[in-house]
C-alpha positions as CSV (number, residue, x, y, z in Angstrom):
1,X,139.0,76.6,129.9
2,X,135.6,77.8,130.9
3,X,133.1,78.6,128.2
4,X,130.3,81.0,128.9
5,X,127.0,80.2,127.1
6,X,125.3,83.2,125.7
7,X,122.1,81.1,125.5
8,X,122.0,80.7,129.3
9,X,122.5,84.4,129.8
10,X,119.7,85.4,127.4
11,X,116.9,85.3,130.0
12,X,118.8,87.7,132.2
13,X,119.5,90.2,129.4
14,X,116.9,92.8,128.7
15,X,117.0,95.8,126.4
16,X,116.2,99.1,128.1
17,X,114.7,102.2,126.5
18,X,115.1,105.7,127.8
19,X,112.3,105.3,130.4
20,X,113.9,102.1,131.7
21,X,117.3,103.9,132.0
22,X,115.7,106.7,134.0
23,X,114.1,104.2,136.3
24,X,117.3,102.3,136.7
25,X,119.0,105.5,137.8
26,X,116.2,106.1,140.2
27,X,116.6,102.6,141.6
28,X,120.4,103.2,142.0
29,X,119.7,106.5,143.8
30,X,117.1,104.9,146.0
31,X,119.6,102.0,146.9
32,X,122.4,104.5,147.7
33,X,120.0,106.6,149.8
34,X,118.7,103.6,151.6
35,X,122.2,102.3,152.3
36,X,123.2,105.7,153.7
37,X,120.2,105.6,155.9
38,X,121.1,102.2,157.1
39,X,124.6,103.4,158.1
40,X,123.2,106.3,160.0
41,X,120.9,104.0,161.9
42,X,123.7,101.5,162.6
43,X,124.0,102.7,166.2
44,X,120.2,102.4,166.9
45,X,118.6,99.3,168.1
46,X,117.1,96.8,165.7
47,X,113.5,97.7,166.4
48,X,114.0,101.4,165.6
49,X,116.1,100.5,162.6
50,X,113.4,98.3,161.2
51,X,110.7,101.0,161.7
52,X,113.0,103.6,160.0
53,X,113.7,101.3,157.0
54,X,110.0,100.6,156.6
55,X,109.2,104.3,156.6
56,X,111.9,105.0,154.1
57,X,110.8,102.2,151.8
58,X,107.1,103.3,152.0
59,X,108.1,106.8,151.1
60,X,109.9,105.6,148.0
61,X,107.3,103.0,146.8
62,X,105.0,103.8,143.9
63,X,101.3,104.2,144.3
64,X,98.7,102.9,141.8
65,X,95.8,104.9,140.6
66,X,93.7,103.2,143.3
67,X,96.0,104.4,146.1
68,X,97.6,101.0,146.7
69,X,101.4,100.5,147.1
70,X,103.0,98.7,144.2
71,X,105.6,95.9,144.8
72,X,108.9,96.8,146.4
73,X,110.9,96.1,143.3
74,X,108.7,98.2,141.1
75,X,110.4,101.6,141.2
76,X,110.0,104.6,138.8
77,X,110.1,108.3,138.8
78,X,106.4,109.0,138.7
79,X,104.6,108.8,142.0
80,X,101.5,107.4,140.3
81,X,103.4,104.9,138.2
82,X,101.4,101.7,137.4
83,X,103.4,99.6,134.9
84,X,102.8,96.0,133.9
85,X,105.4,93.5,132.8
86,X,104.3,90.8,130.3
87,X,106.5,87.7,129.7
88,X,105.6,85.9,126.5
89,X,107.7,82.7,126.3
90,X,110.8,84.5,127.6
91,X,110.4,87.8,125.7
92,X,109.5,90.7,127.9
93,X,107.0,93.5,127.2
94,X,106.4,96.4,129.5
95,X,103.7,99.1,129.3
96,X,101.3,101.1,131.4
97,X,98.2,99.5,132.8
98,X,96.0,102.2,131.2
99,X,97.3,101.2,127.8
100,X,95.9,97.7,128.2
101,X,92.7,98.7,130.0
102,X,91.8,100.9,127.1
103,X,90.6,97.6,125.6
104,X,88.5,96.2,128.5
105,X,86.9,93.5,126.4
106,X,90.2,91.7,125.8
107,X,92.2,89.3,127.9
108,X,94.9,91.7,128.8
109,X,92.6,94.7,129.2
110,X,90.4,93.0,131.8
111,X,92.1,92.7,135.2
112,X,89.9,89.8,136.3
113,X,90.8,87.7,133.2
114,X,94.5,88.3,133.2
115,X,95.0,87.8,137.0
116,X,95.2,84.0,136.6
117,X,98.4,84.5,134.5
118,X,100.1,86.6,137.2
119,X,103.4,85.4,138.7
120,X,103.7,86.9,142.2
121,X,107.3,85.8,142.7
122,X,108.5,87.6,139.5
123,X,105.9,90.3,139.5
124,X,104.9,89.6,135.9
125,X,102.3,88.1,133.7
126,X,103.5,85.0,132.0
127,X,102.1,83.6,128.8
128,X,103.4,80.5,127.1
129,X,102.3,81.7,123.6
130,X,103.6,82.5,120.1
131,X,106.1,85.4,120.5
132,X,106.1,86.8,116.9
133,X,102.3,87.0,117.0
134,X,102.3,88.9,120.3
135,X,104.5,91.5,118.7
136,X,101.6,92.5,116.5
137,X,99.1,92.3,119.3
138,X,101.3,94.5,121.6
139,X,101.5,97.1,118.8
140,X,97.8,97.0,118.5
141,X,97.5,97.8,122.2
142,X,100.0,100.6,121.9
143,X,98.8,102.3,118.7
144,X,95.3,100.9,118.1
145,X,94.1,100.8,114.5
146,X,94.1,97.6,112.5
147,X,95.9,94.4,113.1
148,X,98.7,93.5,110.8
149,X,100.0,89.9,110.6
150,X,103.8,89.6,110.6
151,X,105.0,88.0,107.3
152,X,106.6,84.9,108.8
153,X,103.5,84.1,110.9
154,X,101.0,81.6,109.4
155,X,97.5,82.8,109.1
156,X,96.0,80.0,111.2
157,X,98.4,80.6,114.1
158,X,97.8,84.3,114.0
159,X,94.0,83.8,114.2
160,X,94.3,81.3,117.0
161,X,96.4,83.8,119.0
162,X,93.9,86.5,118.5
163,X,91.2,84.2,119.8
164,X,93.3,83.4,122.9
165,X,93.9,87.0,123.8
166,X,90.3,87.7,123.1
167,X,90.9,90.6,120.7
168,X,87.7,92.6,119.9
169,X,85.5,90.8,117.4
170,X,85.0,93.7,115.1
171,X,88.8,94.2,114.9
172,X,89.3,90.5,114.0
173,X,86.5,90.7,111.4
174,X,88.2,93.7,109.8
175,X,91.5,91.7,109.7
176,X,89.7,88.7,108.1
177,X,88.1,90.9,105.5
178,X,91.5,92.5,104.7
179,X,93.0,89.0,104.3
180,X,90.3,87.8,101.9
181,X,88.1,85.8,104.2
182,X,84.5,85.8,103.2
183,X,81.9,85.7,105.9
184,X,78.4,84.6,104.9
185,X,75.5,84.9,107.3
186,X,73.6,81.7,107.1
187,X,69.8,81.9,107.8
188,X,68.0,78.6,108.0
189,X,64.3,77.9,108.3
190,X,62.8,76.7,111.6
191,X,63.2,73.0,112.4
192,X,61.1,70.7,110.3
193,X,60.8,69.5,106.8
194,X,61.5,73.0,105.4
195,X,64.9,73.0,107.1
196,X,65.8,69.6,105.7
197,X,64.7,70.5,102.2
198,X,66.5,73.8,102.3
199,X,69.7,72.2,103.4
200,X,69.2,69.6,100.7
201,X,68.9,72.2,97.9
202,X,71.2,74.9,99.1
203,X,74.2,73.2,100.9
204,X,75.8,70.3,98.9
205,X,78.4,69.6,101.6
206,X,75.8,68.6,104.2
207,X,74.8,65.2,102.9
208,X,75.3,62.7,100.1
209,X,71.8,63.4,98.7
210,X,72.5,67.2,98.6
211,X,75.7,66.6,96.8
212,X,73.9,64.4,94.2
213,X,71.4,67.1,93.6
214,X,74.2,69.7,93.1
215,X,75.8,67.4,90.5
216,X,72.5,67.0,88.7
217,X,72.0,70.8,88.6
218,X,75.5,71.4,87.2
219,X,75.0,68.7,84.5
220,X,71.6,70.1,83.5
221,X,73.0,73.7,83.4
222,X,76.0,72.7,81.2
223,X,73.6,70.8,78.9
224,X,71.3,73.8,78.5
225,X,74.2,76.1,77.7
226,X,75.6,73.6,75.1
227,X,72.1,73.2,73.6
228,X,71.8,77.0,73.2
229,X,75.1,77.1,71.3
230,X,74.5,74.1,69.1
231,X,71.0,75.1,68.0
232,X,72.4,78.3,66.4
233,X,74.4,76.2,63.8
234,X,73.1,76.4,60.2
235,X,70.6,73.6,59.5
236,X,69.9,72.9,63.2
237,X,67.6,75.8,64.1
238,X,64.6,74.9,61.8
239,X,63.8,71.4,62.8
240,X,61.5,72.1,65.6
241,X,59.4,74.8,63.9
242,X,59.0,75.2,60.2
243,X,57.2,78.3,58.9
244,X,53.5,77.6,58.3
245,X,53.5,74.1,59.8
246,X,52.7,72.7,63.2
247,X,55.5,72.4,65.7
248,X,57.4,69.1,65.9
249,X,57.0,68.1,69.5
250,X,59.4,65.1,69.0
251,X,62.3,67.3,68.1
252,X,65.3,66.3,70.2
253,X,66.3,69.9,70.9
254,X,62.9,70.8,72.1
255,X,62.7,67.7,74.3
256,X,66.1,68.4,75.9
257,X,65.2,72.1,76.4
258,X,61.9,70.9,78.0
259,X,63.7,68.6,80.4
260,X,66.2,71.3,81.4
261,X,63.5,73.9,81.9
262,X,61.5,71.4,84.0
263,X,64.4,70.8,86.2
264,X,65.1,74.5,86.6
265,X,61.4,75.1,87.4
266,X,61.3,72.2,90.0
267,X,64.5,73.5,91.6
268,X,63.2,77.1,91.8
269,X,59.8,76.1,93.2
270,X,61.2,73.8,95.9
271,X,63.7,76.4,97.0
272,X,61.0,79.0,97.1
273,X,58.7,76.9,99.2
274,X,61.4,75.9,101.7
275,X,63.3,79.2,101.9
276,X,63.5,81.0,105.3
277,X,62.2,84.4,103.9
278,X,60.4,85.1,100.6
279,X,61.5,88.7,100.4
280,X,65.1,87.9,101.0
281,X,64.8,85.0,98.5
282,X,63.9,87.3,95.6
283,X,66.6,89.8,96.6
284,X,69.3,87.2,96.0
285,X,71.0,87.5,92.6
286,X,71.3,83.7,92.2
287,X,67.6,83.3,92.6
288,X,66.8,86.0,90.1
289,X,69.1,84.1,87.7
290,X,67.1,80.9,88.3
291,X,63.9,82.7,87.6
292,X,65.2,84.4,84.5
293,X,66.6,81.1,83.1
294,X,63.0,79.6,82.7
295,X,61.1,82.7,81.6
296,X,62.1,82.5,77.8
297,X,61.0,78.9,77.5
298,X,57.5,79.4,79.0
299,X,57.0,82.6,76.9
300,X,57.8,80.6,73.7
301,X,55.7,77.6,74.8
302,X,52.7,79.8,75.6
303,X,52.9,81.4,72.2
304,X,53.1,78.1,70.4
305,X,50.2,76.5,72.4
306,X,48.0,79.6,71.9
307,X,48.1,79.2,68.0
308,X,49.5,75.7,67.5
309,X,51.7,77.2,64.8
310,X,55.4,78.2,64.6
311,X,54.7,81.8,63.5
312,X,54.3,83.1,67.0
313,X,57.2,81.0,68.3
314,X,59.5,82.4,65.6
315,X,58.5,86.0,66.4
316,X,59.0,85.5,70.2
317,X,62.2,83.6,69.8
318,X,63.6,86.3,67.6
319,X,63.4,88.8,70.4
320,X,66.8,89.7,71.5
321,X,66.1,89.9,75.2
322,X,64.8,86.4,75.3
323,X,68.1,85.2,73.9
324,X,70.0,87.2,76.4
325,X,67.9,85.8,79.2
326,X,68.7,82.2,78.2
327,X,72.4,83.1,78.3
328,X,71.9,84.1,82.0
329,X,71.9,80.3,82.7
330,X,75.7,80.3,82.7
331,X,75.6,82.3,86.0
332,X,73.9,79.3,87.7
333,X,77.3,77.7,87.7
334,X,78.6,80.3,90.2
335,X,76.6,78.6,92.9
336,X,78.5,75.4,92.5
337,X,81.9,76.6,91.2
338,X,84.5,78.0,93.7
339,X,86.6,79.3,90.9
340,X,83.8,81.6,89.6
341,X,83.0,82.7,93.1
342,X,86.7,83.7,93.5
343,X,86.6,85.7,90.3
344,X,83.5,87.6,91.4
345,X,84.9,88.3,94.8
346,X,88.2,89.4,93.2
347,X,86.5,92.0,90.9
348,X,84.3,93.2,93.8
349,X,87.4,93.8,96.0
350,X,89.3,95.4,93.1
351,X,86.7,98.0,92.2
352,X,88.8,100.9,93.5
353,X,91.8,99.8,91.5
354,X,89.7,99.3,88.4
355,X,88.1,102.7,88.7
356,X,91.6,104.2,88.9
357,X,92.6,102.4,85.8
358,X,89.5,103.6,83.9
359,X,90.1,107.2,84.9
360,X,93.7,107.0,83.7
361,X,92.6,105.2,80.5
362,X,89.9,107.9,79.8
363,X,92.4,110.7,80.3
364,X,94.9,109.1,78.0
365,X,92.2,108.5,75.3
366,X,91.2,112.1,75.4
367,X,94.7,113.3,75.1
368,X,95.9,111.0,72.3
369,X,92.7,111.2,70.3
370,X,92.9,115.0,70.3
371,X,96.6,115.0,69.5
372,X,96.3,112.6,66.6
373,X,93.3,114.5,65.2
374,X,95.3,117.8,65.0
375,X,98.4,115.9,63.7
376,X,96.4,114.3,60.9
377,X,94.4,117.5,60.1
378,X,94.8,118.4,56.4
379,X,96.7,115.3,55.4
380,X,95.3,113.6,52.4
381,X,94.0,110.0,53.0
382,X,93.7,110.5,56.7
383,X,91.0,108.3,58.3
384,X,90.7,110.4,61.5
385,X,88.2,113.1,60.6
386,X,87.2,114.1,64.2
387,X,88.2,113.7,67.8
388,X,85.4,111.0,68.4
389,X,87.0,109.1,65.5
390,X,90.2,109.3,67.4
391,X,88.5,107.7,70.4
392,X,88.2,104.4,68.7
393,X,91.8,104.5,67.4
394,X,93.2,105.5,70.8
395,X,91.4,102.7,72.8
396,X,92.4,100.1,70.2
397,X,96.0,101.3,70.3
398,X,96.3,101.6,74.1
399,X,94.9,98.1,74.6
400,X,97.4,96.8,72.0
401,X,94.5,95.2,70.0
402,X,95.4,97.0,66.8
403,X,92.6,96.2,64.3
404,X,94.3,98.4,61.7
405,X,91.0,99.8,60.4
406,X,92.0,103.3,61.6
407,X,95.6,104.3,61.5
408,X,97.6,107.6,61.3
409,X,99.1,108.4,58.0
410,X,101.5,111.3,58.7
411,X,104.9,111.1,60.4
412,X,103.7,113.1,63.4
413,X,100.6,111.0,63.7
414,X,102.7,107.8,63.7
415,X,105.0,109.3,66.4
416,X,101.9,110.0,68.6
417,X,100.7,106.5,67.9
418,X,104.0,105.1,69.2
419,X,103.6,107.2,72.4
420,X,100.0,106.0,72.7
421,X,101.0,102.4,72.5
422,X,103.8,102.7,75.2
423,X,101.4,104.7,77.5
424,X,98.7,102.0,77.0
425,X,101.1,99.3,78.1
426,X,102.0,101.2,81.3
427,X,98.3,102.1,82.0
428,X,97.3,98.4,81.7
429,X,99.8,97.5,84.3
430,X,98.0,99.6,87.0
431,X,95.3,97.1,88.0
432,X,97.4,94.0,87.6
433,X,99.1,93.9,91.0
434,X,95.8,94.8,92.8
435,X,93.8,92.1,91.0
436,X,96.6,89.5,91.5
437,X,96.8,90.2,95.3
438,X,93.1,90.0,95.8
439,X,92.8,86.9,93.7
440,X,95.5,85.1,95.7
441,X,93.8,86.1,99.0
442,X,90.4,84.9,98.0
443,X,91.7,81.8,96.3
444,X,93.7,80.6,99.3
445,X,90.7,81.1,101.7
446,X,87.9,79.9,99.3
447,X,89.7,76.7,98.5
448,X,90.5,76.0,102.1
449,X,94.2,76.6,102.1
450,X,93.9,79.6,104.4
451,X,91.3,78.3,106.8
452,X,91.9,77.2,110.3
């Protein structure tokens, strides 16, 4: 018993759309017309018969936009038909030449680049490439717009195929941004000692010494933050300076603070001297953080040295903005922590979703604060005396914090409070999928799991 393999027949089976069926009918008509012409010329000699067949075939052959005859087997209804067949690892794609040449900077859109893949015997362009990826590339040629990676295709394979088919650079960059890739333009100083110092201070992955400096910077930053927290404990914040006495320069907290500030100052000065551009240096947020981290120490030290008493130090240290500036040191960790960088990138990419959430939250707060105010109006013992008082109650209720300092008393007010709680839970769910999706994209690429 003979068994027919469907696998062996697969290369010869092709799906036809409506245009292909019309072309197939045209081919059948041409064949029947040619055969009828052959029978009518049967009595003529071979030379006349050959000349007649040639004239018949030339009249039926398609002409390209340049006026050249297309291959004999390429037949269609339009007299100016110019179709291209693309074979990608056994899967056929067929389209007009103009569709491809609308993107002249790509491999398929440039006739000179794609000609080396042309198979004259089969009248097709053959590519031994990834077929699922080419489905997305072919749709880009047909419809334009943005590239969309098919779900089963790995990201590294998709990017390598885009590189092979030479898709426009700005289109690939738009795709990479949509997938969470971060592109950072690296500007280095001119060759010399400045370039080496800048690489040493800015890029820990370039050498062992650069990595060591990065480790020291992280340790010093963590120590400074811990010192700021510990010195606020009762009994620990009066050892360096006692009112009416000279400062204690041997105080351990002051010495550690001096060492940390000296390192921050050294790091800032070295990076400033070796940076490629002074204006761009001060525009960078990380450099402003480094500058702000050392300002409070020098202000306090200048006040102490000017009078050699602790009175001026106490007055300057009590300023709130100096305390806040010292807390800015925690942002120095973002330069060395991939996790903090992912969080920052995630929130930056989720701004639209967060704005939508804030708008919905604001509307709900206005509605429920007004409703609970009128529901509690005239009830004895009510704690909501105005709509602004209801703002606090509404936001605490919607975020499910529930301090309990302001609560409705009446039955209708409690019913509104229940509705406010349920609405708050649903409103909080708005930005969660957006933030989660952005976080997953940035995490996979920032940690190297999504890189080529």
